[in-house]
C-alpha positions in Angstrom: 142.8 107.1 116.3 146.6 107.4 115.8 147.1 108.9 112.4 150.6 107.5 111.6 149.7 104.0 112.9 146.5 103.9 110.9 148.1 105.2 107.7 150.8 102.5 108.0 148.1 99.8 108.6 146.2 101.1 105.6 149.3 101.0 103.4 150.1 97.5 104.5 146.7 95.9 104.4 145.1 97.5 101.4 148.1 98.3 99.2 151.1 96.1 99.9 149.0 93.1 100.9 146.1 93.8 98.6 143.6 91.1 97.6 141.8 91.2 94.2 138.7 93.4 94.4 136.8 91.3 91.9 136.4 87.6 91.1 138.1 87.9 87.8 141.0 90.0 88.9 144.5 89.1 90.2 147.2 90.8 92.1 150.7 90.8 90.5 154.1 92.1 91.8 156.4 93.5 89.2 159.6 94.5 90.9 158.8 97.4 93.2 155.2 97.8 91.8 152.1 96.0 92.9 149.2 96.0 90.4 145.8 94.6 89.9 144.9 93.1 86.5 141.5 92.0 85.4 138.9 92.0 82.7 137.9 95.2 80.9 135.1 95.9 83.4 137.4 95.4 86.4 139.6 98.0 87.9 143.1 97.7 86.4 145.9 99.6 87.9 148.8 100.2 90.3 148.0 99.9 94.0 151.5 100.4 95.5 155.0 101.3 94.4 158.3 101.7 96.2 160.3 103.9 93.8 162.9 106.6 93.8 164.3 109.1 91.4 166.5 106.5 89.8 163.8 103.8 89.3 160.5 105.6 88.8 160.7 106.4 85.0 161.7 102.8 84.2 158.9 101.4 86.3 156.3 103.7 84.8 157.4 102.8 81.3 157.1 99.0 82.2 153.5 99.4 83.4 152.5 101.4 80.3 153.9 98.7 78.1 152.2 95.9 80.1 148.7 97.4 80.1 149.0 98.7 76.6 149.7 95.2 75.4 146.5 94.1 77.1 144.6 97.0 75.5 143.6 98.2 79.0 143.0 101.6 80.3 144.6 101.6 83.8 145.0 103.8 86.8 148.1 104.6 88.8 146.6 105.5 92.2 149.1 107.8 93.9 149.0 109.0 97.5 150.4 112.1 99.0 153.1 110.2 100.9 154.3 108.1 97.9 157.8 108.6 96.6 159.5 110.0 94.7 157.9 113.4 95.5 157.5 114.2 91.8 155.8 110.9 90.9 152.7 112.7 89.6 154.8 114.9 87.3 156.6 111.8 85.9 153.2 110.1 85.3 151.9 113.1 83.4 155.1 113.2 81.3 154.5 109.5 80.5 151.0 110.3 79.1 148.8 109.9 82.1 145.9 112.2 82.9 145.3 113.3 86.5 141.8 112.9 87.9 140.5 115.1 90.7 142.2 114.7 94.0 140.3 112.6 96.7 140.5 112.7 100.4 141.3 109.3 101.9 139.1 109.3 105.0 139.0 106.7 107.8 136.8 106.2 110.9 136.8 103.7 113.7 133.5 101.9 113.3 132.9 101.9 117.1 132.8 105.8 117.0 130.1 105.9 114.3 126.4 106.2 114.6 124.6 103.1 113.2 121.0 104.3 113.4 119.4 104.7 109.9 117.0 107.6 110.2 115.2 107.9 106.8 112.7 110.4 105.4 109.1 109.3 105.6 108.2 106.9 102.8 111.8 105.8 102.2 113.1 102.4 103.0 116.4 100.5 102.4 116.5 97.5 100.1 119.5 95.1 100.2 120.7 94.1 96.8 121.3 90.5 96.1 120.1 89.9 92.5 120.1 91.3 89.0 117.0 93.3 89.5 118.6 95.1 92.5 121.8 95.7 90.6 119.7 97.4 87.8 118.3 99.7 90.5 121.8 100.6 91.8 123.0 101.2 88.2 120.0 103.4 87.5 120.8 105.6 90.5 124.5 105.7 89.5 123.7 107.1 86.1 121.3 109.7 87.5 123.6 110.8 90.3 126.9 110.8 88.5 125.8 111.3 84.9 128.1 108.5 83.6 127.5 105.1 82.1 127.0 102.3 84.6 127.8 99.5 82.1 131.1 98.4 83.7 129.9 98.9 87.2 126.8 96.8 86.5 128.9 93.9 85.2 131.3 94.1 88.1 128.5 94.0 90.7 126.9 91.1 89.0 130.2 89.2 88.9 130.8 89.8 92.6 127.3 88.8 93.7 127.6 85.6 91.6 131.1 84.6 92.4 132.3 86.3 95.6 129.2 87.7 97.5 131.2 87.8 100.7 133.3 90.7 99.3 130.5 93.2 98.6 127.4 94.7 100.3 125.0 96.7 98.1 122.0 98.7 99.2 119.5 101.0 97.5 117.1 103.5 99.1 113.6 103.3 97.6 111.0 106.1 97.8 108.0 104.0 97.1 109.0 102.2 93.9 111.6 104.7 92.8 115.3 104.2 93.6 116.7 107.5 94.9 120.1 106.6 96.5 122.5 103.7 96.2 125.8 102.7 97.7 128.1 99.7 98.1 130.6 98.5 100.6 133.7 96.6 99.5 134.6 94.0 102.1 138.2 93.0 102.6 138.2 89.7 104.4 141.2 89.2 106.7 141.8 92.9 107.1 140.6 95.6 109.5 139.1 97.7 106.7 135.8 97.9 104.8 135.5 100.4 102.1 132.6 102.7 101.2 132.2 103.3 97.4 129.8 104.8 95.0 127.4 106.5 97.4 125.1 108.7 95.3 121.7 110.3 95.6 119.5 111.5 92.7 119.4 115.3 92.5 115.8 115.9 93.8 116.4 113.8 96.9 119.6 115.3 98.1 119.7 117.2 101.4 117.3 114.9 103.2 119.7 112.7 105.2 119.5 109.6 103.0 123.3 109.5 102.3 124.0 109.8 106.1 121.6 106.9 106.6 123.5 104.9 104.0 126.8 105.4 105.8 125.2 104.3 109.2 123.6 101.3 107.5 127.0 100.1 106.1 128.8 100.9 109.4 126.4 98.6 111.2 127.0 95.7 108.7 130.7 96.2 108.9 130.6 96.2 112.7 128.6 92.9 112.7 131.2 91.4 110.4 134.0 92.3 112.8 135.7 95.1 110.8 137.5 97.9 112.8 137.6 100.7 110.3 135.6 102.2 107.4 137.6 103.8 104.6 136.4 106.0 101.8 138.0 108.0 99.0 135.8 111.1 99.4 134.9 113.8 96.9 134.7 117.5 97.9 130.9 117.0 98.1 131.0 114.1 100.6 134.1 115.1 102.6 132.3 117.7 104.9 129.5 115.3 105.5 131.8 112.4 106.4 133.8 114.7 108.7 130.7 115.6 110.6 129.9 111.9 111.0 133.3 111.2 112.5 135.7 110.4 109.6 139.2 111.9 109.6 141.4 112.6 106.6 144.2 110.1 106.6 145.9 111.4 103.4 145.0 112.4 99.9 145.0 110.4 96.7 145.2 111.4 93.0 144.3 108.9 90.3 146.4 109.1 87.1 144.7 107.4 84.2 146.5 106.0 81.1 144.5 105.2 77.9 145.6 102.6 75.4 146.4 103.9 71.9 143.1 104.4 69.9 144.6 102.2 67.1 144.9 99.2 69.4 142.5 96.4 68.4 142.5 95.2 72.0 141.5 98.7 73.0 138.0 98.0 71.9 137.7 96.2 75.2 139.2 98.9 77.3 137.5 100.5 80.3 135.4 103.5 80.1 136.8 106.5 82.0 135.7 106.7 85.3 133.8 104.5 90.8 135.8 108.1 90.2 133.0 108.3 90.0 134.5 105.1 89.6 138.3 102.6 91.7 139.1 102.0 93.5 139.3 104.4 90.7 137.7 103.6 87.6 134.5 101.9 88.7 132.9 104.5 90.8 135.4 104.9 93.5 134.3 107.9 95.4 131.5 108.6 97.8 129.9 111.6 96.3 126.7 113.2 95.3 125.5 112.6 98.8 123.9 114.5 101.6 
């Protein structure tokens, strides 16, 4: 895999030419900024910018005004190669809070194992209905220790209105959900994204997370995708590297909260997929093994 070519393809397909990642969201271009705007439970934020020292502060202020008027928390998802080089410092100066840095990892699907070896008594259950979404949300809360309210609503919306853009799976130990994950599909691109892989504490270290990656790789291969991409936490990065993923770049989400006094802010997103998008809906693959 050629690093520079793959990074350029990633930037073009998933950032500059991004499609909405939820049925109620839309992509907007505002000058040299590309953003996604949606409902309170959607991921709201900046996907791409082409700025320099002369234009960055003005563009940042414009996005703050826009999302504050909507009463939305939003994320400016920065990448190590974004410009200007001090973009993160400028965002902090504008009131953003930096979330933990993530490793953007990519693998060619043809290089990945697709066999799903599971512990005895564990089986995978595809999620296609509300009952399955409840199981995924239950695992999310146990694995990440955060509310799954926004994630649950987003998954229900996707299954109801655009099921071709998401694949959900939960690992069951008998009747108990012990691991869950989703794959965001990007029709018309070469990339499928792994998000929200999490295992409950007493079932970690048994290979379930690795089986989840293989399961999703097989689905993506059958659908014709070329690459799997994931924003990996420090916990999942070593596992993914052993499975054949390479670090493409790093990403740091910067989150801006609307003023507490804003009436519209009552509908704002809860703080993080990171655990939360693409950022704020359970973005990372973590709590896995």
